[in-house]
C-alpha positions as CSV (number, residue, x, y, z in Angstrom):
1,M,31.0,-12.0,34.8
2,A,28.1,-11.5,32.8
3,E,26.3,-14.2,34.6
4,A,27.4,-12.9,37.9
5,E,26.1,-8.9,37.5
6,R,22.6,-11.0,36.2
7,I,22.6,-12.6,39.4
8,I,23.3,-10.0,41.8
9,G,21.1,-7.3,39.8
10,T,24.1,-5.2,38.2
11,P,22.6,-4.6,34.4
12,D,24.9,-5.2,31.4
13,V,26.2,-2.6,29.9
14,E,24.7,-2.1,26.3
15,G,26.2,-0.7,23.2
16,P,24.2,2.1,21.6
17,D,22.8,-0.2,18.7
18,E,22.3,-2.8,21.3
19,A,20.0,-0.8,22.9
20,A,17.9,1.4,20.6
21,A,17.1,-1.6,18.7
22,P,14.5,-3.2,20.5
23,D,12.8,0.5,20.8
24,E,13.1,0.2,17.0
25,R,11.5,-2.5,16.2
26,P,8.3,-2.5,17.6
27,K,7.7,0.9,16.2
28,G,8.4,-0.5,12.9
29,R,5.9,-3.7,13.6
30,R,3.3,-1.3,14.6
31,R,3.7,1.0,11.6
32,I,3.5,-2.2,9.4
33,A,0.4,-3.3,11.4
34,V,-1.0,0.2,10.4
35,L,-0.4,-0.2,6.9
36,F,-2.1,-3.1,6.7
37,A,-5.0,-2.5,8.8
38,V,-5.3,0.5,6.7
39,A,-4.6,-1.7,3.3
40,L,-7.5,-4.4,4.9
41,F,-10.1,-1.3,5.6
42,A,-9.7,0.4,2.1
43,Y,-9.8,-3.3,0.2
44,L,-12.8,-4.4,2.4
45,L,-14.7,-0.8,2.0
46,D,-13.7,-1.1,-1.3
47,L,-15.0,-4.8,-2.2
48,G,-18.2,-4.5,-0.4
49,S,-19.1,-1.3,-2.0
50,K,-19.0,-3.5,-5.6
51,M,-20.8,-6.2,-4.4
52,L,-23.7,-4.1,-3.7
53,V,-23.1,-2.0,-6.6
54,V,-23.3,-5.6,-8.4
55,A,-26.2,-6.8,-6.8
56,K,-28.8,-3.5,-6.3
57,L,-27.5,-1.2,-9.1
58,E,-26.1,-2.5,-12.3
59,H,-29.0,-2.6,-14.9
60,H,-31.0,0.0,-13.3
61,E,-31.3,3.5,-13.3
62,P,-28.9,5.8,-11.7
63,I,-29.6,7.1,-8.4
64,E,-29.3,10.3,-8.0
65,L,-27.9,11.7,-4.5
66,V,-27.2,15.4,-5.2
67,G,-29.6,16.2,-8.2
68,D,-27.5,15.8,-11.2
69,L,-24.5,17.1,-9.6
70,L,-24.3,13.5,-7.9
71,K,-25.2,10.2,-8.9
72,L,-24.6,6.1,-8.0
73,E,-24.2,5.1,-11.7
74,A,-22.9,1.4,-12.5
75,I,-20.7,0.9,-15.3
76,R,-17.7,-1.6,-16.1
77,N,-14.3,0.2,-16.9
78,P,-12.1,-2.0,-19.2
79,G,-9.6,0.9,-19.0
80,A,-7.8,3.4,-16.7
81,A,-9.1,6.9,-15.4
82,F,-11.5,8.2,-17.7
83,G,-12.0,4.9,-19.4
84,M,-8.8,5.5,-21.6
85,G,-6.4,2.6,-22.8
86,E,-9.3,0.3,-23.0
87,A,-6.9,-2.4,-25.1
88,F,-4.1,-2.0,-22.1
89,T,-6.4,-3.9,-19.4
90,V,-3.5,-6.3,-18.6
91,I,-0.9,-3.9,-18.9
92,F,-2.5,-2.0,-16.2
93,T,-3.1,-5.3,-14.3
94,M,0.6,-5.4,-13.8
95,I,1.3,-1.9,-13.1
96,A,-1.3,-2.5,-10.1
97,A,1.0,-6.2,-9.6
98,T,4.1,-4.0,-9.6
99,V,2.8,-1.3,-7.2
100,I,1.6,-3.9,-4.5
101,L,5.4,-6.0,-4.8
102,V,6.7,-2.2,-4.1
103,I,4.8,-1.3,-1.5
104,F,5.7,-4.8,0.6
105,R,9.3,-4.1,-0.4
106,L,9.0,-0.6,1.2
107,A,7.1,-2.0,4.3
108,R,10.3,-3.7,5.4
109,K,12.0,-0.2,6.0
110,L,8.7,1.7,7.3
111,Y,9.0,3.6,10.6
112,S,6.9,6.5,9.9
113,L,2.8,6.5,10.6
114,P,1.8,9.1,7.8
115,W,3.6,6.8,5.2
116,A,2.1,3.9,6.7
117,I,-1.4,5.7,6.3
118,A,-0.6,6.7,3.0
119,L,1.0,3.5,1.5
120,G,-1.7,1.2,2.9
121,L,-4.6,3.5,1.0
122,L,-2.5,2.8,-1.8
123,L,-2.4,-1.0,-1.5
124,G,-6.3,-1.0,-0.3
125,G,-6.9,0.4,-3.6
126,A,-4.2,-1.0,-5.8
127,L,-5.3,-4.4,-4.4
128,G,-9.0,-3.4,-5.3
129,N,-9.1,-2.7,-8.6
130,L,-6.7,-5.6,-9.1
131,T,-9.5,-8.1,-7.6
132,D,-11.8,-6.5,-10.3
133,R,-9.0,-7.1,-13.2
134,I,-8.4,-10.6,-12.1
135,F,-12.2,-11.8,-11.5
136,R,-14.6,-10.0,-13.3
137,S,-15.5,-10.6,-16.9
138,P,-14.3,-10.5,-19.7
139,G,-11.5,-12.6,-18.3
140,I,-8.6,-13.2,-16.0
141,F,-6.2,-10.2,-15.9
142,E,-8.6,-8.4,-18.6
143,G,-11.6,-7.5,-16.1
144,A,-13.6,-4.6,-16.1
145,V,-13.6,-2.6,-12.6
146,V,-16.8,-1.3,-11.6
147,D,-17.1,2.2,-11.2
148,F,-20.0,3.7,-9.8
149,I,-19.7,7.3,-8.3
150,A,-20.7,9.5,-11.3
151,P,-20.0,13.4,-10.0
152,K,-21.4,16.1,-13.2
153,G,-18.8,16.3,-15.9
154,F,-16.4,14.0,-13.9
155,A,-15.2,10.5,-14.6
156,V,-16.9,7.8,-13.3
157,F,-15.2,6.0,-10.0
158,N,-15.2,3.8,-7.2
159,L,-13.6,4.0,-3.4
160,A,-10.4,1.9,-4.7
161,D,-9.5,5.4,-6.8
162,S,-10.4,7.2,-3.9
163,A,-8.1,5.5,-1.6
164,I,-5.2,5.4,-4.3
165,V,-6.0,9.6,-4.9
166,C,-6.1,10.3,-1.2
167,G,-2.7,8.0,-0.9
168,G,-1.0,9.5,-3.8
169,F,-1.7,13.1,-2.4
170,L,-0.5,12.4,1.5
171,I,2.6,10.8,-0.3
172,V,3.2,14.4,-2.5
173,I,2.3,16.3,1.3
174,L,5.3,14.1,2.7
175,S,7.8,14.2,0.2
176,F,7.3,18.0,0.2
177,R,7.7,18.3,3.9
178,G,10.8,16.1,3.6
179,L,9.5,13.0,5.7
180,D,10.8,9.6,4.3
181,P,9.2,6.1,4.8
182,D,11.6,5.3,7.3
183,G,11.1,8.3,9.3
184,T,13.8,11.0,8.7
185,V,13.2,14.1,8.0
186,H,15.6,16.6,5.6
187,K,15.4,19.9,4.7
188,D,16.4,20.3,1.0
């Protein structure tokens, strides 16, 4: 019967799940593509900036951008934020790797564009700092992160740190607004 309907042009009757599935899959794939595009952009921007800093700024005087309020100053940070936890570099490496794995798991259920952007920023930033931890001296999984943005009276940081903070901030906003990664909105 279905063959006869196809030949004479009568559409097959589909259930609601079958009709909705093709529309939802491309949207989910697009959101995943956005996540990875944002992550790649953040990662490459961070990697390029660090390569430039190591080549041109390391072992040189800091560059003042806005008087002494904002400088570019190359430092190697073996710890976490504000240079704390220098003895735990391997642990920070494992945390970054875990964050990356969690984002990959969440990506399968991703149907929200804002969440794709937020997770992309987190992924790109985590990959940027993880690359330093793995490949920079003093050794594998113990490498120091290259930091270079130095506001007066604040910690020196890099573009990966900025991506992580912006992604985290966006996630907090999305959570307060009740938007889940799968696109559902709830009012609690």
